[in-house]
N, C-alpha and C positions, 0 to 999 in steps of 0.2 A: 584314258588316261586324261581323258577334257575332266571323266566327275571324282577322277582322284584324287584329285588337285583337293579338293572343301575336306572331304573324308580324311588327307592327312592334315591339312590342317587347324580344323577343327580341336582337335588337344590341342595344341599351343595355341589358338586366341583362346581358350578354355583355364588353361594356363598362367595363360598373362593375364584375366578376371582374373582371377586369385589372388596374384601375386597386385597389383593393382588394390585389390579389397586391403591387405596385409600390412601394404603401402600406407592407407589410410586414406586416401585421395578419393578428392566427390569424382566420380565416373562424368555425369554431365558438365563437371563445367572443364575438365579435362579430352573431352572429347574433339573440344573446337580446339585445340592448341594438339594435334599428332606428336609434334615437334618433341614438346614437355612428356612421353607417354612414353619414352625406355627409363629417366631417369625415374619412372615412379614404378616402374614394373621391376626393374635393378634397387631401390629399396626394397620392394616386394621380397625380392629376391634374398637378400640381406637376412629379414628377418626369420623364412622358409632355412635357408641353413643353417642360422643361428639353433634353432631351434629341436633340425635332426640333428645336430652334435650335441644337443643335450639329452636328447632321448638319447640315444647309442652312450654316449655319456654314464647315464642314470642306469641303463641295462647292465654296463662294467662292475659301474659299483655293486651291484645289488647281488651278484652271479660271484664275484671276490668275495663278497663282506658278509654274505649270508649265506650264501652257498644254497642260492632260492633255484629249482627250474626255470629251466631257458624258455618255457610258457613265459612265467608271473615274471619277470624277468621283462623281458620285451615289451608287455602286456604295462607293469610298473614305467616304464622309460617311454611310451607310448606320450602317457599321462603324464608326466613330468613333462616333456618337448612339447605337450599344447599349453599344462604352462604356462611355461618362457615362450611363446608361443604368443599371449595374452600379456605378456606383461611387455613384453615390448613393443605391441601394439599400442598400447596404449603411451608407452616412453615417447614417439611418435606422435601420440595425436594430441598428448599435451605439452609435446616442447618443441618455442614458434622464434619467430626473429625479434620478438620484443624482450625476449625472458631465456637471455644465455645463462643471469646468473641463475637459474633455477634448473639449467641443464644439467650444473656442475654436481647436487646433491640425486640426479638422475644416474650420471656418468659414475660415478662413484662407484653405485649402487651395483648398474652393468659389471662393475672391473671384480666387484666383490662376488657375483654371480658367475662369470666368469672366471676365474680360477678356483673356484668350490667342483666347474665340471669342467678343467683341464686336468682337474687333479689326475680324476680314473684312467685316461688315456696314458698321461706321461706312465705308469703306473703298468701299461701290459703294453709299453713299448721297452720299455726296460725291463719287463718278465725274466726273463735269463739272469740277469746280474743281482734284480734281487732274490732272486730265488738259490743261490751260493750264500748268496748273505744272512738269508734265514736258518740254512741246513749251523749255520757258523752261527746265529745268537743259542739255535739249541744247541749244541754243544757245549760255548758257555754256560745256558744256563743251566745245564745238565752236569756239569765240571762242576760248578758252586751249589747242586744242592747236595752233591756226593759230600765239598767240603762240610758244608753244614750239618750233614748228618755225623758226621763222625767227631765234631764239637761240640753239638748239642748233647744234654743229657745222657740219653739213650746211646751216643758215643763214648763219651766218659764212660760207661758203665763198662762198655762191651769191654775198656783198656785197663778195668779194674781188673776184671775176671780174669782178663785172661796176661796180668804180670803177677791174679793170686796165683794158676795156673801153672806159671810156671818156678813160684816160692814151692808148690807143693811136692811136683818132682824132684823141686833138688835136692828137699828133706823125702824122698819114697829112696833119691840114689843113696843119698847118705850112709842109712842105712845098711846099707848090702849091696847084691848084688839087685839092679831093679827088674822090676817088672818086665819083659823080656815077649809080646807078643808074637814074634815071631814064632816062637816054641810051639805057636797051636795051629794044627792044621787049618778049623774054619775060620779062624783071626786071621791069616795069610790070605787064606780064598776073600774073604771079604773086604779085604782093604788091597789085594786088587783089580775084584770091582770096581771099589768105589773109587781106584783113581783110573778108570777106565770108563765112569761115569763124570766123572771132574775133568779127564782133558776133552769125553766129546759133551760137553755144556760151552765148554772154553772156548775152541773151534765153532759152535753153531754160535756163542756170544759174540765175536769177531768177525764170522761172516756175517752177523742182523750189522752190527758197526759201519765194518765194511760199506755191503751197501746200502745204509742212511749217506752213507757219507759221496755217496755218488760214484766211489772208485770203480774202475772195472777187473782191478788185478786182485780180486779177495779167495779164489782158489772156490768157492763157492760149488756145492754139488748140482745144482740148480741154473748155473752161470750166475751175469753179472748185468744189470739194466745200463749201468754206466752214468744212472742218473737222479741226484740228489732226492730225496723224501720218499712220502709216501710213493708205495706202488705195490702191484699184481708179487713181484718178488722177492719185495719187504715180507708182507705176508706169510710168504709159506716161509721166511725164512727166520719171520717170529714163532711161528706154529713147533718146528725145529728146534728152533731155540729153548719152548716152554718145553716139548717131549723130553728135551734132553736133561732141563732143572726137575723135572719132578722123579726120573731113572736115579739124579745124585741126590732127589731126597730118599727115597726108596734103598740106595744101596749107603749110603751114611745109617738107615735104621741097622738095616743089617750088621756093618761093621758098630757098633755102640753097642747090638746084644751078642753075637760073638767075642767085641772084647771083653763088654761083664761078663759074663757065662769065663772066658779064662782069666781072668782079674780076681770072680771066688776060688776060681782052683787054686792058682796062687796065692791068694789070701789066703785059707785054710792051711796050707802050708809053714807059713811067717807066725810070728809073736804077736801081742799086741796093740802096737804103736804102729806096724806099719796099718791093717784095716783101716786105721780109721784115717791117716794122711788119704788111703786109696777112697774112703768113699768120701772126703771134703773136695779130691781130682776130681770125682763123675758127677756130683753138686757142682762144681763150678764147672767144665763140659757143657751139662743140661743146659746150664741159663745160658753162655754165651752161644751153647746151636739156636736157640729160641728168641737171641734178641737177632744174631744173624740172619734169622728165618724175616723178622719182623724190618728188617731192615730191606732187605731184599726185596718184597713185598712192594713197600716206601716207593723204592725206585724203580719199580717196572710201573707201579698207574706212573709216578711223574713224567717216566718216557714216552710213554700209550698219550699225556696228555698235551705233552713240547713238540710231540709228534702233527697233532690236533691242531698246532695256535701256527695253519696258515691264515690268515682274516687279513684286514683290508689294516688296522693299525699297525701290526709287524710288520707291512709291504714299509706305510710311513718309515716306521722305525728305519726300516734297511735303506730305504732311500737316502735318508738323511744322514747314514752312514758312510752309504759308498759317495755321495755327492760332498763330505767333510771328508774322505781322505783322497779325493781323487778328484785336483781342481777340471780333468776334459769334463770327466763326465756333472759338475755341475753346473758348466756353463754350457753344455747340449739341457741341458735341463732345463738353466734359465729361460736358456733361447725357447724349447719346446712350450714353456708354462705360457710365457711370454705371446708368445701366436700362437695358439688356445685359446687365448684369451684376447683376445686382437677379435678373429675371426667373432665370440661372443657379446665382443661388443661391437659389433658393426652396425649394426642397426643404430644408436646409437651417435656413436661418430660421423654416419651417413647423414645424419642428421645434421649434426653439427656442421663439417663441409657444406652445406647445401644452404646453412642458415649466414655461414659468413661470403658468402657470393652475393651476388646484386639476384633483385628479384624477379623470377621468370616468370612470363605470359600469365602462366595458370596461375604462380600465387598472386596476380593483381587483380584476376580476372575472381579469383576465390572471392579475396578480399571483398571487391564491389560487389560481389552476390551477396556475405553476408552483412553488410554493409545496405543491403538490398532490403533483405530478410528479416534485420532489425525493426527496418524503418514498418514495414508489412507489420510486423505483428504487435511494434507499436499503436497506430494507428486501427487497429483491429480491436485493443483494448480497448482501447478511448471510444469505441465506438459502439463498442461494447458496454461501456459507463453511460455513454450518453443514450441504450438502448434501456440498458434499466431502469437507468433514475425516469427519463419519457415512463416507459410504463408503470413503475412505482409511481407517478405523479397520475395515470389513469385511470392507474385502481385508485387515489384518493378521490379524483373527482366523482366514481361513478360510488364510489362509496359513501359522499357527499352530497351527489342526487337521490339514489335511496333512501338516505335518511333524511331528506329534507322531504321528500316526498311521504315517506312512514310516517314524521311528526305533520303533515300538514290532515294526512287522511287521518291519525289518530284524533287532531283537532277537530277535524269534521263531524266525526263520527262522535264523540264526544260532547258536540252542542246538535243535536242531533237527540241525543239522547235524552239531552237535559228538558229541550223543546219535544220533546213526547210525554218527560215523569210531569210538567211543567201542566201541562194536558190532559192530561189525566187526573192528575189534584183538580183540577179546574174544574172537572167534568164530575169528579168524587166530593169536592165543594156544590157544585149545586145540587147534586143528588141530594145529599143532608141538609141541605140546607133547605128544600122539598120533604124530605122527611118532616126535618124539626116543626112546618110548616103544618102538616096535616096531622102532628103529634097534637100541636095545642088548637087546629080549627076539631078533632078531636074530642082530648079533654086538658083544656089549660090548664085544671087543677093539678093532676096528674103530672101535667112537664111542671108545674112551678113546683112541685112537691120533689120528681128525680132529678131535672136539669136535663138540661139535653145530651144526645147519649156525643162518643169520644169525635171530635171533628177529624175526617181524615189529616197528613201527616206528608211530610216529607222525608224525616228520620229515617237512619236506619235500626232495624232488631233492635241495634246492640246500644241504641242511643236510646228508645223508648223508656223512662219511668214509669215504676205500677205504682198502684197505692200504698201506700202505708201499710191497713188495713187488707193482707193481701187474700186472707179469704173469704173476708167478705165480700169481697169486690169479685173473688173466684163464684162463689155461692148465687153471685147475683142479686147483693146486697142491697135495696133501697131503690130496686126495681130499672139497677146500669146493667146492660144489655153489652157483646161481645166483648165479655174479660178476658175468655179464655187462651184468646191467642196477643196477650200480652203482657209482656215480659219488664221487670223492676230495670231500671234504667241507674244508671249510674253515675253523677254529677259531681265534678269533672271525671271525663271520660281518664279511664283510669294510661297508663303507661304499658305497653309492650311486658317492659321488662319489667314493672312494679305487680306486687304481690299480691292480692286482698290481703289485709291485719286479722286476725281478728283481738279481740278483746272480753275483758270479765264481764258479768254482766253489773251490771250501778247496783247499789241498794237504794231499793223502791218506800217511798214515804207510807205508814200502816196508812189504814183507811180511820183511825178514830180523827185526823189529824196530829198526834201528834209529831214531833219532830220524830222525823230518823235518822238512822245512821249518819253519822259524818262522812262527811265527803275524803276520799283519800288524800292525802297534800300529792301537786303536781297531777300531770295528765297518763292518765290509765295508756296504757298500748294501745293504739285502734282507735279511742275514744275524745270525743272531745262535748263540752258543755255542747245541751241546744241553744242554737242563739236566736231569740224571736227578732226577723226583721221588716220595717217597715216597705209594705208593698201597695200597689194598688191594687184593687178588690179589680177582679175580672169583668166586666160588664155580661151582664146575663142576655141569651137574647131580645127577650122580651122587658127589658129594663128592671125586672125582680129580682131581689135576693133567694135567688131558688137554691144559692148554697149553701146559705142560712138558718132555712129550712130544711135542709139533708142534712144537715146537720145534724140537728137538731134532731131529728127519725133516729139516725143512728148510721143511712144509707152510705153515706160520704165518708173521707179521711178525716181523723182528727187524731189531734195530739197527744199523749200519753203526758197526764198530769207528770208533776213534778220532776225527781228523774228515773234516769232509765237508763237502761241499754239501747248506745246512739249506733244508728247505721252505717256500714262503712264508708255506704254518698255521700252519707251525710257529714261522716267525719274526717273523707276527702275533700272536701265543700269546706270543709271548716278552716281546715289546714291550709288554705285557698286565700283565708282572710288576714288581713293585716292583725299584728298584738295586741293592740287598742282594740277594735270591732271584737275580738276571741275574749278579752278583759268583760269587755260588757256586758254581752253575750252569756258569760258562767253566772255574773252578779243578777242578774236578769230572771236566768235559769231559779238557781239558787232563790232568791225573795215569790216563785208563782205559788200560788197554794195547793195545796195535795187536794187529790180527791176530782171530780168528775170535773169538765170542762163546757163550763155555758156555750150553747151553739152560737152564739157571736163571738166567739174568744176565741172557738174553735175553727170559725170562718177567717177569724181575720189571721190567724197564723200559720193557717194553707194557706191564707193572698201574699204576707210577710216572709212566710222562706222561701226560696226561690228556690231548693234541695226538696220542696213540699209544693209544689205545683200541680195545677192540677192534670188527669189524662185525659191530651189534648189527641192521644196517641190518632190514629185509625188507621184504615188498611195500608197495610204495607206494600207502599208503591213501587221500591228499586227492586 
């Protein structure tokens, strides 16, 4: 017995924890206050009861309104109960002491849901009275349908045909002895069969109507159930009535055939007017039978549809009629509706009652706990922001330190590179000086005639300037060596976004000394006049005028006489000069005589033009 206690109490403890979960209580705080535990278990129980009632109500509503299988109704009701459970938990979680005004809309919504949920229960509890009222509603609808059928276009046509039939028969009677169908045996037999079929159909129809209304004194051959509405007895009586109607239709056809045959025999013995009246009577009666058959079919179809109308809407209509006619039933219905609605509103009512009273120990502890959690959360947020700021500052300092070290390393490497280049340039200059001295010692005349070889330079290859007579320099004219690795230097150096311009050839003066073509007005695109500038002659290594001698022999660079094409580097250099200097240079260029230039003049031109400087380029030291 000692071990059975925990086993028995385990389900109750689990149920208690589930009820506490439904009440949205904080279990950790509630554990410290056992005296408040029953309150919240009761609050959770109200949520569970409400959701259970909603599930059962939804199952009833689906079964009554949609005629669904019981299993599907139970599953759908369970899902609806879960939805109501979640909604009630949300109401409890959001309703507090400080927001009682906000509780009123939630209470109104809970009342609305309670009314919706309680309606199927009310319909189920008043099921017998509602079923009887539904039968009366069906009978009223059928009577209204028959009345409407008799007054519509088809009913009016039937009334008119009946009047025509009576008039034709009266005319036939006035002609003499009327036609008597009883004088013919086949007609009498068919008439007797028709009467019997009509009696059978009338009896079957009365039994069907009596069983449909739920009477027990119908006199049906198969008995009576005494319950209104559809059922096994009503279905059997419906089959009997259908068979009786089929037999009646067959008997009517036989009677019509016998009657027509007898009438034809009768007409053969009468005059010419009698057959015409008889034919009209036959036509009218035929149309009457067709219209009456259609009316009977529509009436039967309406009865079937009317009997199947037992859904939720007609039940609510029957309940409204009962409550309006019976005050006692109206009172009972109202009390039951309020009771079930109150059950559906239990969670919000419990929460409201708890909010109106004094705070218990659990609520005070929960409020303190929430304030502590909020303070801790705010402190953690501040710590995270401070840590992130410190981390960002550390990363910035690390990046700055790395950049400083990189800049220092780049500067040190650049200084070492420059020192190495200067040292290499000094070594190259020493070797060049020794080579020039050896040339002077070997052959002073050759040195004086050709001049020194190109001196070393620190300029990059892109800034080195080749001689103007490029082909002569490449072929070694004048005895200058080491020109194969030189390239024409543009000065001033072009910008990266500047493209070299193309220019047209300027006219050259004829060799016979006659004046050449006139210079076109304005500056040609990409060309400027040659500007003779004044620049001191370069000092020769041995003080001799080696450049003048070399110019005379044709080995050096020499400016072409007269106007001619200007290289792009000269054009760029000229664009850098002031406008006044450019105009003076143009006038001086026009005044220069045509023909070969004396060596001295060529030397002066070369030394005066900064863009036509000597080839001081040496080995590439970059």
